Kinemage of the C-alpha trace (Angstrom):
@kinemage 1
@onewidth
@group {chain A} dominant
@subgroup {mainchain}
@vectorlist {calphas} color= white
{ca unk a 1} P -1.207 -29.031 7.123
{ca unk a 2} L -2.646 -26.383 4.780
{ca unk a 3} L -0.070 -24.760 2.545
{ca unk a 4} L 0.132 -21.018 3.140
{ca unk a 5} L 2.350 -18.331 1.651
{ca unk a 6} L 2.466 -14.686 2.676
{ca unk a 7} L 2.957 -11.917 0.174
{ca unk a 8} L 6.197 -9.906 0.105
{ca unk a 9} L 6.608 -7.567 3.060
{ca unk a 10} L 7.022 -3.847 2.537
{ca unk a 11} L 8.958 -1.474 4.777
{ca unk a 12} L 7.883 2.109 4.136
{ca unk a 13} L 11.234 3.771 4.767
{ca unk a 14} L 10.565 7.469 4.097
{ca unk a 15} L 7.876 9.864 2.925
{ca unk a 16} L 9.701 12.815 1.364
{ca unk a 17} L 8.127 16.013 -0.021
{ca unk a 18} L 9.491 17.074 -3.399
{ca unk a 19} L 8.694 20.743 -3.862
{ca unk a 20} L 12.152 22.314 -4.229
{ca unk a 21} L 15.262 21.403 -6.277
{ca unk a 22} L 17.122 20.238 -3.162
{ca unk a 23} L 14.330 17.766 -2.420
{ca unk a 24} L 15.121 15.877 -5.627
{ca unk a 25} L 18.652 15.150 -4.448
{ca unk a 26} L 17.424 14.093 -1.027
{ca unk a 27} L 15.007 11.598 -2.570
{ca unk a 28} L 17.772 10.195 -4.788
{ca unk a 29} L 20.180 9.812 -1.870
{ca unk a 30} L 17.562 8.125 0.296
{ca unk a 31} L 16.672 5.655 -2.459
{ca unk a 32} L 20.254 4.794 -3.378
{ca unk a 33} L 21.224 4.384 0.298
{ca unk a 34} L 18.405 1.862 0.688
{ca unk a 35} L 19.526 0.083 -2.484
{ca unk a 36} L 23.073 -0.223 -1.158
{ca unk a 37} L 21.711 -1.619 2.109
{ca unk a 38} L 19.753 -4.239 0.153
{ca unk a 39} L 22.855 -5.316 -1.780
{ca unk a 40} L 22.318 -3.659 -5.167
{ca unk a 41} L 25.316 -3.622 -7.484
{ca unk a 42} L 26.976 -0.290 -8.239
{ca unk a 43} L 25.441 -0.254 -11.715
{ca unk a 44} L 21.986 -1.000 -10.380
{ca unk a 45} L 22.318 1.720 -7.731
{ca unk a 46} L 23.241 4.219 -10.460
{ca unk a 47} L 20.241 3.184 -12.564
{ca unk a 48} L 17.937 3.678 -9.595
{ca unk a 49} L 19.469 7.107 -8.979
{ca unk a 50} L 18.738 8.151 -12.570
{ca unk a 51} L 15.131 7.007 -12.295
{ca unk a 52} L 14.486 8.712 -8.960
{ca unk a 53} L 16.055 11.924 -10.246
{ca unk a 54} L 13.686 11.882 -13.223
{ca unk a 55} L 10.680 11.184 -10.998
{ca unk a 56} L 11.644 13.894 -8.524
{ca unk a 57} L 12.367 16.455 -11.227
{ca unk a 58} L 8.951 15.883 -12.765
{ca unk a 59} L 7.320 16.369 -9.370
{ca unk a 60} L 9.234 19.585 -8.709
{ca unk a 61} L 8.641 21.112 -12.131
{ca unk a 62} L 5.094 20.002 -12.911
{ca unk a 63} L 3.268 18.992 -9.743
{ca unk a 64} L 1.733 20.472 -6.645
{ca unk a 65} L 2.191 18.880 -3.227
{ca unk a 66} L 4.491 16.254 -4.711
{ca unk a 67} L 5.712 13.520 -2.389
{ca unk a 68} L 7.800 10.382 -2.807
{ca unk a 69} L 7.541 7.219 -0.745
{ca unk a 70} L 10.685 5.082 -0.705
{ca unk a 71} L 10.206 1.520 0.457
{ca unk a 72} L 11.898 -1.846 0.671
{ca unk a 73} L 10.082 -4.899 -0.698
{ca unk a 74} L 11.238 -8.240 0.669
{ca unk a 75} L 10.055 -11.494 -0.889
{ca unk a 76} L 11.076 -15.093 -0.400
{ca unk a 77} L 13.613 -14.971 -3.242
{ca unk a 78} L 14.377 -11.334 -3.997
{ca unk a 79} L 14.358 -7.804 -2.640
{ca unk a 80} L 13.513 -4.533 -4.327
{ca unk a 81} L 13.287 -0.791 -3.856
{ca unk a 82} L 9.861 0.586 -4.694
{ca unk a 83} L 9.186 4.241 -5.417
{ca unk a 84} L 5.681 5.670 -5.077
{ca unk a 85} L 5.294 9.243 -6.369
{ca unk a 86} L 2.069 11.102 -5.581
{ca unk a 87} L 1.012 14.621 -6.534
{ca unk a 88} L -1.991 16.890 -6.837
{ca unk a 89} L -0.837 18.558 -10.043
{ca unk a 90} L -2.714 19.158 -13.292
{ca unk a 91} L -2.210 15.595 -14.489
{ca unk a 92} L -0.543 14.245 -17.627
{ca unk a 93} L -2.640 14.584 -20.758
{ca unk a 94} L -1.001 11.803 -22.763
{ca unk a 95} L 0.243 8.946 -20.589
{ca unk a 96} L 1.327 6.867 -23.583
{ca unk a 97} L 3.580 9.691 -24.821
{ca unk a 98} L 4.993 10.305 -21.338
{ca unk a 99} L 6.032 6.650 -21.086
{ca unk a 100} L 8.085 6.752 -24.295
{ca unk a 101} L 11.874 6.928 -24.129
{ca unk a 102} L 13.285 10.282 -25.190
{ca unk a 103} L 10.202 12.216 -24.076
{ca unk a 104} L 10.466 14.713 -21.249
{ca unk a 105} L 7.519 15.986 -19.284
{ca unk a 106} L 9.675 18.683 -17.720
{ca unk a 107} L 12.089 19.788 -20.435
{ca unk a 108} L 15.008 19.094 -18.116
{ca unk a 109} L 16.541 15.635 -18.313
{ca unk a 110} L 15.238 14.793 -21.746
{ca unk a 111} L 14.801 11.099 -20.887
{ca unk a 112} L 11.227 11.219 -19.614
{ca unk a 113} L 9.256 8.639 -17.706
{ca unk a 114} L 10.070 6.107 -20.422
{ca unk a 115} L 13.521 5.777 -18.878
{ca unk a 116} L 11.932 4.990 -15.529
{ca unk a 117} L 9.873 2.220 -17.123
{ca unk a 118} L 12.942 0.866 -18.912
{ca unk a 119} L 15.106 0.773 -15.793
{ca unk a 120} L 12.447 -0.580 -13.414
{ca unk a 121} L 11.205 -4.148 -13.154
{ca unk a 122} L 7.615 -2.903 -13.182
{ca unk a 123} L 5.825 0.436 -13.393
{ca unk a 124} L 2.237 1.608 -13.156
{ca unk a 125} L 0.816 5.091 -13.461
{ca unk a 126} L -2.531 6.834 -13.330
{ca unk a 127} L -3.303 10.482 -13.963
{ca unk a 128} L -6.552 12.442 -13.947
{ca unk a 129} L -7.233 16.108 -14.531
{ca unk a 130} L -7.894 17.880 -11.265
{ca unk a 131} L -6.634 14.983 -9.134
{ca unk a 132} L -3.000 14.628 -10.178
{ca unk a 133} L -0.721 11.710 -10.938
{ca unk a 134} L 0.432 8.599 -9.091
{ca unk a 135} L 3.416 6.579 -10.279
{ca unk a 136} L 4.709 3.313 -8.814
{ca unk a 137} L 8.053 1.862 -9.931
{ca unk a 138} L 9.710 -1.244 -8.492
{ca unk a 139} L 13.443 -1.900 -8.909
{ca unk a 140} L 14.487 -5.466 -7.993
{ca unk a 141} L 18.052 -6.136 -6.881
{ca unk a 142} L 18.917 -8.127 -9.988
{ca unk a 143} L 16.728 -6.324 -12.494
{ca unk a 144} L 14.264 -8.047 -14.784
{ca unk a 145} L 10.485 -8.141 -14.841
{ca unk a 146} L 8.428 -8.357 -11.639
{ca unk a 147} L 5.294 -10.471 -11.270
{ca unk a 148} L 2.163 -8.587 -10.251
{ca unk a 149} L 1.003 -8.812 -6.626
{ca unk a 150} L -2.652 -9.543 -5.898
{ca unk a 151} L -2.541 -7.481 -2.692
{ca unk a 152} L -0.555 -4.440 -1.588
{ca unk a 153} L -0.703 -1.817 1.124
{ca unk a 154} L 0.796 1.479 2.244
{ca unk a 155} L 1.421 3.002 5.673
{ca unk a 156} L 2.076 6.637 6.556
{ca unk a 157} L 2.903 7.840 10.097
{ca unk a 158} L 1.274 10.881 11.606
{ca unk a 159} L 3.312 14.064 11.184
{ca unk a 160} L 6.106 14.184 13.750
{ca unk a 161} L 6.463 10.415 14.116
{ca unk a 162} L 8.998 8.206 12.347
{ca unk a 163} L 7.106 4.966 12.988
{ca unk a 164} L 3.554 4.216 11.873
{ca unk a 165} L 1.331 2.551 14.470
{ca unk a 166} L -0.725 0.818 11.752
{ca unk a 167} L 0.338 -2.417 10.039
{ca unk a 168} L -1.034 -4.935 7.553
{ca unk a 169} L -0.325 -8.306 5.974
{ca unk a 170} L -1.687 -10.548 3.236
{ca unk a 171} L -1.349 -14.309 2.763
{ca unk a 172} L -2.514 -16.864 0.228
{ca unk a 173} L -3.847 -20.310 0.952
{ca unk a 174} L -5.281 -22.635 -1.709
{ca unk a 175} L -8.393 -21.004 -3.134
{ca unk a 176} L -8.328 -17.927 -0.940
{ca unk a 177} L -6.588 -14.642 -0.225
{ca unk a 178} L -6.375 -13.388 3.370
{ca unk a 179} L -6.067 -9.676 4.217
{ca unk a 180} L -5.327 -8.309 7.693
{ca unk a 181} L -4.919 -4.853 9.234
{ca unk a 182} L -4.235 -3.597 12.756
{ca unk a 183} L -4.429 0.017 13.893
{ca unk a 184} L -2.389 0.140 17.108
{ca unk a 185} L -3.948 2.446 19.699
{ca unk a 186} L -2.266 5.842 19.713
{ca unk a 187} L 0.837 6.585 17.682
{ca unk a 188} L 4.553 5.868 17.545
{ca unk a 189} L 6.578 2.867 18.724
{ca unk a 190} L 4.133 1.633 21.378
{ca unk a 191} L 1.280 1.542 18.881
{ca unk a 192} L 3.583 -0.194 16.390
{ca unk a 193} L 4.452 -2.834 18.996
{ca unk a 194} L 0.789 -3.869 19.183
{ca unk a 195} L 0.183 -3.835 15.429
{ca unk a 196} L 3.412 -5.731 14.705
{ca unk a 197} L 2.408 -8.427 17.200
{ca unk a 198} L -0.979 -8.728 15.504
{ca unk a 199} L 0.658 -9.123 12.085
{ca unk a 200} L 2.971 -11.829 13.428
{ca unk a 201} L 0.033 -13.810 14.829
{ca unk a 202} L -1.886 -13.440 11.588
{ca unk a 203} L 1.024 -14.818 9.587
{ca unk a 204} L 1.273 -17.788 11.956
{ca unk a 205} L -2.480 -18.459 11.734
{ca unk a 206} L -3.274 -17.487 8.141
{ca unk a 207} L -4.792 -20.936 7.554
{ca unk a 208} L -7.458 -20.287 10.251
{ca unk a 209} L -10.828 -18.573 9.977
{ca unk a 210} L -10.985 -14.781 10.427
{ca unk a 211} L -12.946 -14.966 13.683
{ca unk a 212} L -10.438 -17.431 15.138
{ca unk a 213} L -7.534 -15.146 14.310
{ca unk a 214} L -9.247 -12.049 15.732
{ca unk a 215} L -10.021 -13.924 18.970
{ca unk a 216} L -6.383 -14.987 19.262
{ca unk a 217} L -5.138 -11.469 18.546
{ca unk a 218} L -7.464 -10.111 21.223
{ca unk a 219} L -6.031 -12.554 23.761
{ca unk a 220} L -2.400 -12.017 22.800
{ca unk a 221} L -2.484 -8.197 22.752
{ca unk a 222} L -3.265 -7.946 26.458
{ca unk a 223} L -0.430 -6.034 28.069
{ca unk a 224} L 0.012 -3.846 24.983
{ca unk a 225} L -1.854 -0.729 23.949
{ca unk a 226} L -4.094 -2.976 21.855
{ca unk a 227} L -5.739 -1.824 18.686
{ca unk a 228} L -8.420 -2.212 16.053
{ca unk a 229} L -8.187 -5.360 13.914
{ca unk a 230} L -9.859 -6.379 10.656
{ca unk a 231} L -9.452 -9.627 8.685
{ca unk a 232} L -11.010 -10.421 5.301
{ca unk a 233} L -11.017 -13.932 3.871
{ca unk a 234} L -11.537 -13.770 0.115
{ca unk a 235} L -12.850 -17.140 -1.102
{ca unk a 236} L -11.876 -17.402 -4.761
{ca unk a 237} L -14.002 -20.507 -5.329
{ca unk a 238} L -17.216 -19.467 -3.587
{ca unk a 239} L -16.773 -15.862 -4.810
{ca unk a 240} L -17.406 -14.445 -1.358
{ca unk a 241} L -15.715 -12.390 1.361
{ca unk a 242} L -15.886 -13.392 5.021
{ca unk a 243} L -15.024 -10.399 7.223
{ca unk a 244} L -14.344 -10.073 10.942
{ca unk a 245} L -13.535 -6.655 12.365
{ca unk a 246} L -13.037 -5.415 15.909
{ca unk a 247} L -12.780 -1.656 16.270
{ca unk a 248} L -12.456 1.118 13.713
{ca unk a 249} L -11.002 -0.687 10.707
{ca unk a 250} L -13.032 0.263 7.618
{ca unk a 251} L -13.541 -2.404 4.966
{ca unk a 252} L -15.367 -2.516 1.639
{ca unk a 253} L -15.907 -4.590 -1.484
{ca unk a 254} L -15.745 -2.532 -4.688
{ca unk a 255} L -17.527 -4.150 -7.597
{ca unk a 256} L -20.394 -3.808 -10.053
{ca unk a 257} L -20.128 -0.027 -9.881
{ca unk a 258} L -20.672 0.316 -6.150
{ca unk a 259} L -18.970 0.265 -2.778
{ca unk a 260} L -20.271 -2.342 -0.304
{ca unk a 261} L -19.155 -1.513 3.224
{ca unk a 262} L -18.344 -4.370 5.601
{ca unk a 263} L -19.183 -4.319 9.313
{ca unk a 264} L -16.713 -4.106 12.211
{ca unk a 265} L -18.077 -4.463 15.746
{ca unk a 266} L -17.065 -2.055 18.549
{ca unk a 267} L -14.074 -2.937 20.705
{ca unk a 268} L -10.315 -2.801 21.153
{ca unk a 269} L -8.281 -5.965 20.629
{ca unk a 270} L -6.373 -6.702 23.814
{ca unk a 271} L -8.760 -4.713 26.006
{ca unk a 272} L -12.447 -4.934 25.152
{ca unk a 273} L -14.390 -7.345 22.957
{ca unk a 274} L -17.966 -8.018 24.024
{ca unk a 275} L -18.519 -10.041 20.891
{ca unk a 276} L -16.528 -11.182 17.875
{ca unk a 277} L -18.728 -11.567 14.819
{ca unk a 278} L -18.159 -12.527 11.225
{ca unk a 279} L -20.145 -11.301 8.214
{ca unk a 280} L -20.375 -12.677 4.674
{ca unk a 281} L -20.479 -10.654 1.459
{ca unk a 282} L -20.671 -11.447 -2.230
{ca unk a 283} L -17.523 -11.018 -4.348
{ca unk a 284} L -18.503 -9.782 -7.837
{ca unk a 285} L -16.310 -10.505 -10.840
{ca unk a 286} L -13.275 -8.208 -11.026
{ca unk a 287} L -13.988 -6.900 -7.534
{ca unk a 288} L -11.466 -5.176 -5.278
{ca unk a 289} L -11.396 -5.516 -1.479
{ca unk a 290} L -10.141 -2.563 0.588
{ca unk a 291} L -9.236 -2.290 4.279
{ca unk a 292} L -8.083 0.963 5.833
{ca unk a 293} L -7.466 2.536 9.227
{ca unk a 294} L -9.199 5.672 10.498
{ca unk a 295} L -6.341 7.767 9.164
{ca unk a 296} L -8.480 7.717 5.999
{ca unk a 297} L -11.972 9.138 5.930
{ca unk a 298} L -14.685 6.706 4.826
{ca unk a 299} L -16.251 9.365 2.607
{ca unk a 300} L -14.912 8.111 -0.684
{ca unk a 301} L -16.860 6.468 -3.465
{ca unk a 302} L -16.418 3.794 -6.069
{ca unk a 303} L -14.883 5.964 -8.757
{ca unk a 304} L -13.792 9.249 -7.163
{ca unk a 305} L -10.248 8.343 -6.072
{ca unk a 306} L -8.501 8.574 -9.438
{ca unk a 307} L -7.708 4.944 -10.225
{ca unk a 308} L -9.065 2.353 -12.652
{ca unk a 309} L -10.037 -0.651 -10.545
{ca unk a 310} L -10.163 -2.975 -13.552
{ca unk a 311} L -6.661 -2.128 -14.787
{ca unk a 312} L -4.487 -0.719 -12.024
{ca unk a 313} L -2.448 -2.948 -9.677
{ca unk a 314} L -3.324 -2.967 -5.962
{ca unk a 315} L -0.449 -0.685 -4.911
{ca unk a 316} L -1.575 2.010 -7.363
{ca unk a 317} L -5.166 1.795 -6.116
{ca unk a 318} L -3.905 2.022 -2.520
{ca unk a 319} L -1.836 5.119 -3.323
{ca unk a 320} L -4.729 6.941 -4.994
{ca unk a 321} L -6.988 6.154 -2.036
{ca unk a 322} L -4.387 7.424 0.415
{ca unk a 323} L -3.990 10.636 -1.593
{ca unk a 324} L -7.723 11.286 -1.771
{ca unk a 325} L -9.007 10.006 1.576
{ca unk a 326} L -5.938 10.192 3.836
{ca unk a 327} L -6.802 13.655 5.080
{ca unk a 328} L -7.062 13.041 8.817
{ca unk a 329} L -4.214 13.942 11.168
{ca unk a 330} L -3.466 10.369 12.183
{ca unk a 331} L -1.452 7.316 11.238
{ca unk a 332} L -2.811 6.018 7.940
{ca unk a 333} L -2.850 2.550 6.418
{ca unk a 334} L -4.639 1.141 3.380
{ca unk a 335} L -4.583 -2.421 2.032
{ca unk a 336} L -6.019 -3.483 -1.325
{ca unk a 337} L -6.698 -7.032 -2.434
{ca unk a 338} L -7.357 -7.724 -6.109
{ca unk a 339} L -7.817 -11.494 -6.473
{ca unk a 340} L -6.961 -12.992 -9.819
């Protein structure tokens, strides 16, 4: 039997706007409540509260359209609270200075983003003039450094819904990284039922070929709303990507200064699939593979989303893409694979 391990799962608990002073306290309370649910110690909960207060205060004072995503990360051995802060503000001119302890970008707390980096297990940040800033900070239950993920995704429900109908997963097998996304038809819990079922099947079959998994998902989603499905098999030895998509999942390889789109055939898993086809693409050195639902427009380019593909971790790339391209009134999901 082929050894397979799936990456940590992420539960996107709440997207919270931070545009008024009261919003800062709401973000802190939401984050610390999640930490208590995950079993954080009292000291660790307090540290998280300090960090979220600093993040929220910076958003309120300096940003425009600031928003915080609070999410639970569950791995095989540990759990964490992850904070993703996104804004469309003027940007931070000197990121190195902002990261230093004792510096304040707002003139309020006087501890600056350096305190966030010190209290978190890992942090990443990007900022560009005219686009704004994205910050990701992960706080594990027991503290300490956090190993980098080679794939990460984000989901955001359509306005008015608490549950996103899109879902994703990523698994490793020897020599390859598997990425999967399902956009459940419609919105809300019924759409989520279909996408969650697709993720479960993918995790059970992550050793199989993409076309085999898509065919199985199509068969198993009968009786549900169904959905669009895309699976990318990144072969780290052959330096190639094998992609199978059914429906409106967008997929691309970003490398060598360009965006190479990958083909999905028409259909709806669980309802209609005239053909299931697989396509092969080259994987350049230092390439990034992106899958996203139609909650994001496909009109984005290689370097216009505000992230450095060669440096930034997958979750930071995903957040910048969601900020820039997630403009449609729909559930939104983006998954980024960055094989090492």
